[in-house]
C-alpha positions as CSV (number, residue, x, y, z in Angstrom):
1,X,7.2,-0.9,2.1
2,X,9.5,1.6,4.4
3,X,9.4,5.3,5.3
4,X,12.8,6.2,3.8
5,X,14.1,7.5,0.7
6,X,13.9,5.7,-2.8
7,X,11.3,3.4,-0.8
8,X,8.2,5.6,-0.1
9,X,10.0,8.6,-0.7
10,X,11.4,9.5,-3.3
11,X,15.6,9.5,-3.8
12,X,18.3,12.4,-3.2
13,X,18.6,11.9,-6.6
14,X,15.1,11.9,-8.1
15,X,14.5,15.2,-6.2
16,X,17.7,16.7,-7.6
17,X,16.9,15.9,-10.9
18,X,13.4,17.6,-10.4
19,X,15.4,20.4,-8.7
20,X,17.8,20.6,-12.3
21,X,15.1,20.8,-14.2
22,X,13.4,24.0,-12.2
23,X,16.8,25.5,-12.2
24,X,17.1,25.4,-15.9
25,X,13.5,27.2,-15.8
26,X,10.9,24.8,-16.6
27,X,8.0,26.1,-15.7
28,X,5.4,22.7,-16.5
29,X,7.0,19.8,-15.8
30,X,5.3,16.6,-16.0
31,X,6.3,13.7,-13.2
32,X,5.8,9.9,-14.9
33,X,5.3,7.6,-11.8
34,X,6.9,3.8,-13.5
35,X,6.4,2.3,-9.6
36,X,4.9,-0.4,-8.3
37,X,3.6,0.6,-5.5
38,X,2.2,3.9,-3.5
39,X,4.4,6.8,-3.1
40,X,5.3,9.9,-1.5
41,X,3.2,12.4,-3.7
42,X,3.6,15.4,-0.7
43,X,6.7,16.1,-1.9
44,X,5.9,16.7,-5.8
45,X,3.4,18.7,-5.0
46,X,5.1,20.9,-2.6
47,X,6.9,22.0,-6.5
48,X,4.2,24.4,-8.1
49,X,6.3,23.7,-11.4
50,X,5.2,20.4,-11.9
51,X,1.4,21.0,-13.0
52,X,0.9,17.0,-13.5
53,X,1.4,13.4,-12.4
54,X,0.8,10.7,-14.5
55,X,1.0,7.1,-13.2
56,X,1.5,4.4,-15.5
57,X,2.5,1.9,-12.7
58,X,4.9,-0.6,-14.6
59,X,3.3,-0.3,-18.2
60,X,6.1,-2.7,-19.5
61,X,8.1,-3.5,-23.3
62,X,5.3,-1.0,-25.1
63,X,4.6,1.6,-21.7
64,X,6.8,4.2,-23.3
65,X,4.9,4.5,-26.6
66,X,1.7,4.0,-24.9
67,X,3.0,7.6,-22.4
68,X,4.3,8.9,-25.6
69,X,0.7,8.7,-26.8
70,X,-1.2,9.8,-23.5
71,X,1.9,12.8,-23.3
72,X,1.2,14.2,-27.0
73,X,-2.5,14.1,-27.0
74,X,-2.8,11.1,-29.0
75,X,-4.9,9.4,-26.8
76,X,-7.0,10.6,-23.6
77,X,-5.7,9.5,-20.5
78,X,-8.8,7.6,-18.6
79,X,-7.9,5.8,-15.9
80,X,-8.6,5.5,-12.0
81,X,-6.8,4.8,-9.2
82,X,-7.2,1.6,-6.9
83,X,-5.4,3.0,-4.6
84,X,-5.1,5.9,-2.2
85,X,-2.0,8.6,-1.8
86,X,-1.6,9.7,1.8
87,X,-0.3,13.2,2.3
88,X,2.5,11.2,4.7
89,X,3.1,7.7,5.5
90,X,2.2,7.8,8.7
91,X,-1.6,8.7,7.8
92,X,-1.5,5.1,6.6
93,X,-2.8,2.7,9.3
94,X,-0.9,0.0,8.3
95,X,2.3,2.7,8.6
96,X,3.2,1.3,12.5
97,X,3.8,-2.2,11.7
98,X,3.9,-2.2,8.1
99,X,7.5,-3.1,7.9
100,X,8.2,-4.7,11.1
101,X,10.2,-7.8,9.5
102,X,11.2,-8.8,6.1
103,X,9.3,-12.4,6.3
104,X,6.1,-11.6,6.6
105,X,3.5,-8.9,7.2
106,X,1.5,-7.9,10.3
107,X,-1.6,-6.7,9.0
108,X,-3.3,-4.8,11.6
109,X,-6.2,-3.2,9.5
110,X,-8.8,-5.3,9.7
111,X,-11.6,-4.7,7.5
112,X,-10.3,-0.8,7.4
113,X,-7.4,-1.3,4.6
114,X,-6.9,1.4,1.9
115,X,-9.7,3.7,1.0
116,X,-11.9,2.1,3.8
117,X,-9.5,3.6,6.1
118,X,-9.6,7.0,4.9
119,X,-13.3,6.9,4.1
120,X,-14.7,6.1,7.3
121,X,-11.8,7.9,9.8
122,X,-11.2,10.5,7.5
123,X,-14.1,11.3,5.4
124,X,-13.4,15.2,4.3
125,X,-10.3,13.6,2.7
126,X,-7.7,15.8,4.2
127,X,-5.2,13.4,5.0
128,X,-5.3,12.2,0.8
129,X,-3.5,13.7,-1.9
130,X,-5.3,11.0,-4.6
131,X,-8.2,9.0,-3.8
132,X,-9.0,5.5,-4.4
133,X,-11.2,6.2,-8.2
134,X,-9.4,9.3,-9.0
135,X,-8.4,10.1,-12.2
136,X,-8.1,13.1,-15.3
137,X,-8.5,13.1,-18.5
138,X,-8.8,15.8,-21.9
139,X,-11.9,15.9,-21.9
140,X,-15.2,16.0,-19.2
141,X,-18.1,13.1,-19.2
142,X,-21.4,13.6,-17.1
143,X,-22.9,10.4,-15.8
144,X,-26.8,10.9,-15.3
145,X,-29.6,8.7,-15.6
146,X,-28.5,5.9,-13.5
147,X,-30.3,2.6,-13.5
148,X,-30.4,0.2,-11.4
149,X,-32.3,-3.2,-11.5
150,X,-31.8,-7.1,-9.2
151,X,-32.1,-10.1,-10.8
152,X,-31.4,-12.6,-8.5
153,X,-27.9,-12.3,-6.9
154,X,-26.7,-9.9,-9.9
155,X,-27.1,-6.2,-10.1
156,X,-27.2,-4.9,-13.5
157,X,-26.6,-1.0,-13.0
158,X,-27.0,1.3,-16.8
159,X,-26.0,4.9,-16.8
160,X,-25.9,7.4,-19.0
161,X,-22.1,8.6,-19.7
162,X,-21.6,11.7,-22.0
163,X,-18.9,13.5,-23.4
164,X,-19.0,17.0,-22.8
165,X,-15.5,17.8,-23.6
166,X,-14.3,18.9,-26.7
167,X,-11.8,15.9,-26.8
168,X,-12.5,12.2,-27.3
169,X,-12.5,10.0,-25.0
170,X,-13.1,7.1,-22.8
171,X,-14.8,7.1,-19.1
172,X,-14.7,4.4,-16.3
173,X,-17.6,4.2,-14.5
174,X,-17.3,2.7,-10.7
175,X,-19.6,1.5,-8.8
176,X,-19.2,-0.2,-5.1
């Protein structure tokens, strides 16, 4: 990844298209990110008209149908981020040498890769727009009565998950 427009940052054309929608009077814009990696979300969040960002990664042949189902409310989103979206490219510990060469990647972060870096050196997530594990839904859930049991090398975690909202949905329970 490089800190350039059209790679990590939005391209000039993408910014122009978004600003055209705003100029046309659209006040509730949903941005769909069909991307293969982390990109800048700070620019998107600078527009008050952008009310929602739907990250679909690269959904494939039936992605359009799945996205439409989420947008019209036939399906409630339940995914969680597998990456951390920082506020600035330079907030990633790897940014200084990541694009050093097209032939190799120089990993310098040791065990502080991804969320571990932010969790350790930015525990209040001041450098983060969307943290690892973030995800929204059309409904709300409570997770209570979490029980754990150890059986040899296995740990069993059993929570009680209750949909407390007014829409049906699914919740992803994350354990680390």
